DSSP file (Angstrom, degrees, kcal/mol; ACC not computed):
  #  RESIDUE AA STRUCTURE BP1 BP2  ACC     N-H-->O    O-->H-N    N-H-->O    O-->H-N    TCO  KAPPA ALPHA  PHI   PSI    X-CA   Y-CA   Z-CA
    1    1 A M              0   0    0      0, 0.0     2,-0.1     0, 0.0    17,-0.1   0.000 360.0 360.0 360.0 136.4    1.6   -8.0  -20.9
    2    2 A K        -     0   0    0     15,-0.1     2,-0.4     1,-0.0    17,-0.2  -0.409 360.0-154.2 -71.3 141.5   -0.8   -9.1  -18.2
    3    3 A K  E     -A   18   0A   0     15,-2.9    15,-2.0    17,-0.1     2,-0.4  -0.899  15.8-120.3-116.9 146.2   -0.3  -12.4  -16.6
    4    4 A R  E     -A   17   0A   0     -2,-0.4     2,-0.4    13,-0.2    13,-0.2  -0.723  29.6-170.8 -89.0 130.7   -2.9  -14.6  -14.9
    5    5 A Y  E     -A   16   0A   0     11,-3.2    11,-2.8    -2,-0.4     2,-0.7  -0.979  18.2-148.6-123.6 134.7   -2.4  -15.4  -11.3
    6    6 A N  E     +A   15   0A   0     -2,-0.4     2,-0.3     9,-0.2     9,-0.2  -0.910  33.2 175.6 -97.7 114.1   -4.3  -17.9   -9.1
    7    7 A I  E     -A   14   0A   0      7,-2.9     7,-2.7    -2,-0.7     2,-0.4  -0.740  26.2-141.0-119.2 165.4   -4.2  -16.5   -5.6
    8    8 A K  E     -A   13   0A   0     -2,-0.3     2,-0.5     5,-0.2     5,-0.2  -0.978  14.7-178.1-131.1 119.6   -5.7  -17.4   -2.3
    9    9 A I  E >  S-A   12   0A   0      3,-2.7     3,-2.0    -2,-0.4    21,-0.1  -0.974  79.4 -21.8-116.8 117.0   -7.0  -14.8    0.1
   10   10 A L  T 3  S-     0   0    0     -2,-0.5    -1,-0.2     1,-0.3     3,-0.1   0.923 127.5 -51.0  45.9  53.4   -8.3  -16.2    3.4
   11   11 A E  T 3  S+     0   0    0      1,-0.2     2,-0.6    -3,-0.1    -1,-0.3   0.541 113.7 121.7  65.9   7.6   -8.9  -19.6    1.8
   12   12 A Q  E <   -A    9   0A   0     -3,-2.0    -3,-2.7     2,-0.0     2,-0.4  -0.902  56.6-141.9-101.0 123.7  -10.8  -18.0   -1.1
   13   13 A E  E     +A    8   0A   0     -2,-0.6     2,-0.3    -5,-0.2    -5,-0.2  -0.705  25.9 172.6 -89.7 134.8   -9.3  -18.8   -4.4
   14   14 A L  E     -A    7   0A   0     -7,-2.7    -7,-2.9    -2,-0.4     2,-0.5  -0.951  27.7-138.2-135.8 153.7   -9.3  -16.0   -7.1
   15   15 A T  E     +A    6   0A   0     -2,-0.3     2,-0.3    -9,-0.2    -9,-0.2  -0.978  30.2 176.4-112.4 127.1   -7.8  -15.5  -10.5
   16   16 A V  E     -A    5   0A   0    -11,-2.8   -11,-3.2    -2,-0.5     2,-0.4  -0.896  24.3-134.5-127.6 157.4   -6.4  -12.1  -11.1
   17   17 A L  E     +A    4   0A   0     -2,-0.3     2,-0.3   -13,-0.2   -13,-0.2  -0.913  32.1 164.2-109.6 139.6   -4.5  -10.4  -14.0
   18   18 A S  E     -A    3   0A   0    -15,-2.0   -15,-2.9    -2,-0.4     7,-0.0  -0.995  42.6-149.1-154.8 148.6   -1.5   -8.2  -13.3
   19   19 A D  S    S+     0   0    0     -2,-0.3    -1,-0.1   -17,-0.2   -17,-0.0   0.545  72.9 107.3 -85.6 -11.5    1.5   -6.7  -15.1
   20   20 A A  S    S-     0   0    0      1,-0.1   -17,-0.1   -17,-0.1    -2,-0.1  -0.172  79.5 -96.0 -71.0 160.6    3.5   -7.1  -11.9
   21   21 A E     >  -     0   0    0      1,-0.1     4,-2.3     4,-0.0     5,-0.2  -0.329  36.0-108.6 -69.9 157.3    6.3   -9.6  -11.4
   22   22 A D  H  > S+     0   0    0      1,-0.2     4,-2.5     2,-0.2     5,-0.2   0.898 119.0  52.9 -54.0 -45.3    5.5  -12.9   -9.6
   23   23 A E  H  > S+     0   0    0      1,-0.2     4,-2.1     2,-0.2    -1,-0.2   0.884 109.0  49.3 -60.6 -40.4    7.4  -11.8   -6.5
   24   24 A H  H  > S+     0   0    0      2,-0.2     4,-2.4    -3,-0.2    -1,-0.2   0.919 110.5  49.5 -67.4 -43.4    5.4   -8.6   -6.2
   25   25 A V  H  X S+     0   0    0     -4,-2.3     4,-2.5     1,-0.2    -2,-0.2   0.923 111.5  49.7 -61.1 -44.0    2.1  -10.3   -6.7
   26   26 A A  H  X S+     0   0    0     -4,-2.5     4,-2.4     1,-0.2    -1,-0.2   0.888 110.1  51.4 -62.0 -38.9    3.1  -12.8   -4.0
   27   27 A S  H  X S+     0   0    0     -4,-2.1     4,-2.4     2,-0.2    -2,-0.2   0.902 109.9  48.6 -65.0 -42.0    4.1  -10.0   -1.7
   28   28 A V  H  X S+     0   0    0     -4,-2.4     4,-2.7     2,-0.2     5,-0.2   0.917 111.1  50.3 -64.0 -43.9    0.7   -8.2   -2.2
   29   29 A V  H  X S+     0   0    0     -4,-2.5     4,-2.5     1,-0.2    -2,-0.2   0.922 111.4  48.4 -61.6 -44.6   -1.2  -11.4   -1.5
   30   30 A R  H  X S+     0   0    0     -4,-2.4     4,-2.5     2,-0.2    -1,-0.2   0.924 111.8  50.2 -60.0 -44.6    0.8  -12.0    1.7
   31   31 A F  H  X S+     0   0    0     -4,-2.4     4,-2.5     2,-0.2    -2,-0.2   0.929 111.8  46.3 -61.0 -47.6    0.2   -8.4    2.8
   32   32 A V  H  X S+     0   0    0     -4,-2.7     4,-2.6     1,-0.2     5,-0.2   0.914 112.8  50.2 -63.7 -42.8   -3.6   -8.6    2.2
   33   33 A N  H  X S+     0   0    0     -4,-2.5     4,-2.4    -5,-0.2    -1,-0.2   0.900 110.8  50.0 -62.2 -39.8   -3.8  -12.0    4.0
   34   34 A E  H  X S+     0   0    0     -4,-2.5     4,-2.2     2,-0.2    -2,-0.2   0.935 111.9  47.3 -62.7 -46.3   -1.8  -10.5    7.0
   35   35 A K  H  X S+     0   0    0     -4,-2.5     4,-1.7     1,-0.2    -2,-0.2   0.897 114.0  46.7 -64.0 -40.6   -4.1   -7.5    7.2
   36   36 A M  H  X S+     0   0    0     -4,-2.6     4,-2.2     1,-0.2    -1,-0.2   0.872 110.2  54.2 -69.5 -35.5   -7.2   -9.6    7.0
   37   37 A G  H  X S+     0   0    0     -4,-2.4     4,-2.1    -5,-0.2    -2,-0.2   0.883 104.9  54.2 -62.9 -39.0   -5.7  -12.0    9.6
   38   38 A E  H  X S+     0   0    0     -4,-2.2     4,-1.6     1,-0.2    -1,-0.2   0.909 108.6  48.7 -61.0 -42.2   -5.3   -9.0   11.9
   39   39 A V  H  X S+     0   0    0     -4,-1.7     4,-2.1     1,-0.2    -2,-0.2   0.916 110.3  51.3 -63.5 -42.8   -8.9   -8.1   11.6
   40   40 A L  H  < S+     0   0    0     -4,-2.2    -1,-0.2     1,-0.2    -2,-0.2   0.854 105.9  55.2 -64.5 -35.0   -9.9  -11.7   12.3
   41   41 A Q  H  < S+     0   0    0     -4,-2.1     3,-0.3     1,-0.2    -1,-0.2   0.898 113.5  41.4 -64.0 -39.2   -7.8  -11.8   15.4
   42   42 A D  H  < S+     0   0    0     -4,-1.6     2,-0.3     1,-0.2    -2,-0.2   0.816 128.0  26.4 -77.7 -31.6   -9.6   -8.8   16.8
   43   43 A K  S >< S-     0   0    0     -4,-2.1     3,-0.7    -5,-0.1    -1,-0.2  -0.734  71.9-170.7-140.7  86.5  -13.1   -9.8   15.8
   44   44 A N  T 3   +     0   0    0     -2,-0.3    -3,-0.1    -3,-0.3    -4,-0.0  -0.377  68.9  39.9 -71.7 155.5  -13.9  -13.4   15.3
   45   45 A G  T 3  S+     0   0    0      1,-0.3    -1,-0.2    -2,-0.1     2,-0.2   0.542  78.9 140.5  85.7   8.0  -17.2  -14.5   13.8
   46   46 A L    <   -     0   0    0     -3,-0.7    -1,-0.3    -6,-0.1     2,-0.1  -0.518  58.2-107.0 -80.9 151.0  -17.3  -11.8   11.1
   47   47 A K     >  -     0   0    0     -2,-0.2     4,-2.2     1,-0.1     3,-0.4  -0.440  32.2-113.6 -68.1 152.2  -18.6  -12.5    7.6
   48   48 A I  H  > S+     0   0    0      1,-0.2     4,-2.4     2,-0.2     5,-0.1   0.845 117.9  55.3 -59.2 -35.3  -15.8  -12.6    5.1
   49   49 A S  H  > S+     0   0    0      2,-0.2     4,-2.2     1,-0.2    -1,-0.2   0.879 107.5  49.2 -67.0 -36.4  -17.1   -9.5    3.4
   50   50 A D  H  > S+     0   0    0     -3,-0.4     4,-2.7     2,-0.2     5,-0.2   0.900 110.3  50.8 -67.5 -40.1  -17.0   -7.6    6.7
   51   51 A V  H  X S+     0   0    0     -4,-2.2     4,-2.6     1,-0.2     5,-0.2   0.925 110.9  49.4 -60.9 -44.3  -13.4   -8.8    7.2
   52   52 A A  H  X S+     0   0    0     -4,-2.4     4,-2.4     2,-0.2    -2,-0.2   0.906 112.1  47.6 -63.0 -42.3  -12.5   -7.6    3.7
   53   53 A I  H  X S+     0   0    0     -4,-2.2     4,-2.4     2,-0.2    -2,-0.2   0.929 113.4  47.0 -66.5 -44.9  -14.1   -4.2    4.3
   54   54 A L  H  X S+     0   0    0     -4,-2.7     4,-2.4     2,-0.2    -2,-0.2   0.901 113.2  49.0 -64.6 -39.9  -12.4   -3.7    7.6
   55   55 A A  H  X S+     0   0    0     -4,-2.6     4,-2.8    -5,-0.2     5,-0.2   0.911 110.4  51.5 -64.5 -41.2   -9.1   -4.7    6.2
   56   56 A A  H  X S+     0   0    0     -4,-2.4     4,-2.6    -5,-0.2    -2,-0.2   0.897 109.9  49.8 -62.1 -40.1   -9.6   -2.3    3.3
   57   57 A L  H  X S+     0   0    0     -4,-2.4     4,-2.4     2,-0.2    -2,-0.2   0.920 112.2  47.4 -64.3 -43.1  -10.3    0.5    5.7
   58   58 A N  H  X S+     0   0    0     -4,-2.4     4,-2.2     2,-0.2    -2,-0.2   0.921 113.8  47.1 -63.2 -44.1   -7.2   -0.3    7.7
   59   59 A I  H  X S+     0   0    0     -4,-2.8     4,-2.7     1,-0.2    -2,-0.2   0.902 112.1  50.9 -64.0 -41.3   -5.0   -0.5    4.6
   60   60 A S  H  X S+     0   0    0     -4,-2.6     4,-2.8    -5,-0.2     5,-0.2   0.896 108.6  51.5 -63.9 -40.6   -6.5    2.8    3.3
   61   61 A E  H  X S+     0   0    0     -4,-2.4     4,-2.0     2,-0.2    -1,-0.2   0.934 112.5  45.8 -61.7 -46.0   -5.8    4.5    6.6
   62   62 A D  H  X S+     0   0    0     -4,-2.2     4,-2.4     1,-0.2    -2,-0.2   0.919 113.6  50.1 -61.4 -44.1   -2.2    3.4    6.5
   63   63 A F  H  X S+     0   0    0     -4,-2.7     4,-2.7     1,-0.2    -2,-0.2   0.925 110.0  48.9 -61.8 -46.7   -1.9    4.4    2.8
   64   64 A L  H  X S+     0   0    0     -4,-2.8     4,-2.0     1,-0.2    -1,-0.2   0.865 111.1  50.6 -65.0 -35.5   -3.3    7.9    3.4
   65   65 A E  H  X S+     0   0    0     -4,-2.0     4,-2.3    -5,-0.2    -1,-0.2   0.928 112.6  46.2 -66.5 -44.1   -1.0    8.4    6.4
   66   66 A L  H  X S+     0   0    0     -4,-2.4     4,-2.8     1,-0.2    -2,-0.2   0.878 110.6  53.6 -64.3 -37.5    2.0    7.4    4.2
   67   67 A K  H  X S+     0   0    0     -4,-2.7     4,-2.3     2,-0.2    -1,-0.2   0.897 108.9  49.3 -62.8 -40.7    0.8    9.5    1.4
   68   68 A K  H  X S+     0   0    0     -4,-2.0     4,-2.3     2,-0.2    -2,-0.2   0.935 112.4  47.0 -63.7 -47.2    0.7   12.5    3.8
   69   69 A V  H  X S+     0   0    0     -4,-2.3     4,-2.4     1,-0.2    -2,-0.2   0.912 111.3  52.5 -61.3 -42.9    4.2   11.8    5.0
   70   70 A H  H  X S+     0   0    0     -4,-2.8     4,-2.5     1,-0.2    -1,-0.2   0.921 109.5  48.6 -58.9 -45.4    5.4   11.4    1.5
   71   71 A Q  H  X S+     0   0    0     -4,-2.3     4,-2.6     1,-0.2    -1,-0.2   0.897 109.9  52.0 -63.6 -40.8    3.9   14.8    0.5
   72   72 A E  H  X S+     0   0    0     -4,-2.3     4,-2.3     2,-0.2    -1,-0.2   0.911 110.8  47.8 -61.7 -42.5    5.5   16.5    3.5
   73   73 A I  H  X S+     0   0    0     -4,-2.4     4,-2.6     2,-0.2    -2,-0.2   0.914 111.6  50.1 -65.0 -43.1    8.9   15.1    2.6
   74   74 A C  H  X S+     0   0    0     -4,-2.5     4,-2.5     2,-0.2    -2,-0.2   0.911 110.6  50.0 -61.3 -42.5    8.5   16.2   -1.1
   75   75 A D  H  X S+     0   0    0     -4,-2.6     4,-2.3     2,-0.2    -2,-0.2   0.910 111.2  48.8 -62.5 -42.6    7.5   19.7    0.1
   76   76 A Q  H  X S+     0   0    0     -4,-2.3     4,-2.6     2,-0.2    -2,-0.2   0.914 111.7  49.1 -63.1 -43.3   10.6   19.8    2.4
   77   77 A L  H  X S+     0   0    0     -4,-2.6     4,-2.6     2,-0.2    -2,-0.2   0.899 110.9  50.1 -63.9 -40.4   12.8   18.6   -0.5
   78   78 A E  H  X S+     0   0    0     -4,-2.5     4,-2.3     2,-0.2    -1,-0.2   0.922 111.6  48.3 -63.0 -44.1   11.4   21.2   -2.8
   79   79 A C  H  X S+     0   0    0     -4,-2.3     4,-2.0     1,-0.2    -2,-0.2   0.927 113.5  46.7 -62.6 -45.9   11.9   24.0   -0.3
   80   80 A R  H  X S+     0   0    0     -4,-2.6     4,-2.5     2,-0.2    -2,-0.2   0.887 110.8  52.8 -64.3 -39.4   15.5   22.9    0.4
   81   81 A S  H  X S+     0   0    0     -4,-2.6     4,-2.5     2,-0.2    -1,-0.2   0.916 108.7  49.7 -62.5 -43.3   16.2   22.7   -3.4
   82   82 A E  H  X S+     0   0    0     -4,-2.3     4,-2.2     2,-0.2    -1,-0.2   0.897 111.2  49.5 -62.8 -40.1   14.9   26.2   -3.9
   83   83 A K  H  X S+     0   0    0     -4,-2.0     4,-2.5     2,-0.2    -2,-0.2   0.905 111.1  49.5 -65.0 -41.5   17.1   27.5   -1.1
   84   84 A L  H  X S+     0   0    0     -4,-2.5     4,-2.6     2,-0.2    -2,-0.2   0.910 110.0  50.7 -63.9 -41.9   20.2   25.7   -2.6
   85   85 A I  H  X S+     0   0    0     -4,-2.5     4,-2.6     2,-0.2    -2,-0.2   0.916 110.5  50.0 -61.3 -43.1   19.4   27.1   -6.0
   86   86 A Q  H  X S+     0   0    0     -4,-2.2     4,-2.2     2,-0.2    -2,-0.2   0.923 111.2  48.6 -60.8 -45.4   19.2   30.6   -4.4
   87   87 A L  H  X S+     0   0    0     -4,-2.5     4,-1.8     2,-0.2    -2,-0.2   0.906 112.2  48.7 -62.7 -41.8   22.5   30.1   -2.6
   88   88 A I  H  X S+     0   0    0     -4,-2.6     4,-1.7     1,-0.2    -2,-0.2   0.921 111.9  48.9 -63.5 -44.1   24.2   28.9   -5.8
   89   89 A E  H  < S+     0   0    0     -4,-2.6    -1,-0.2     1,-0.2    -2,-0.2   0.857 109.2  52.9 -64.0 -35.6   22.9   31.9   -7.7
   90   90 A E  H  < S+     0   0    0     -4,-2.2    -1,-0.2     1,-0.2    -2,-0.2   0.857 107.9  51.3 -67.9 -35.3   24.1   34.3   -5.0
   91   91 A V  H  <        0   0    0     -4,-1.8    -1,-0.2     1,-0.3    -2,-0.2   0.857 360.0 360.0 -69.1 -36.4   27.6   32.8   -5.2
   92   92 A N     <        0   0    0     -4,-1.7    -1,-0.3    -5,-0.1    -2,-0.2   0.470 360.0 360.0 -80.0 360.0   27.7   33.2   -9.0
């Protein structure tokens, strides 16, 4: 069941609904605030919407890189699993 959370992102208060645990929601809020803070450190004087867009782009770049690494690891595991199955079948 979705729970209502009152969160604050860069001093902007929002109400969101989530199925996640309280700790996870707090972790996500901290992460987003950190990423937006990084953008603000590099570029002062931006509108909040620009900060949000730049932070979203940075987060997306990180996510896509991790997704690529994850896929490479899955492919390696699949290849190794197939080799192990072949070796087991050869022994039998």
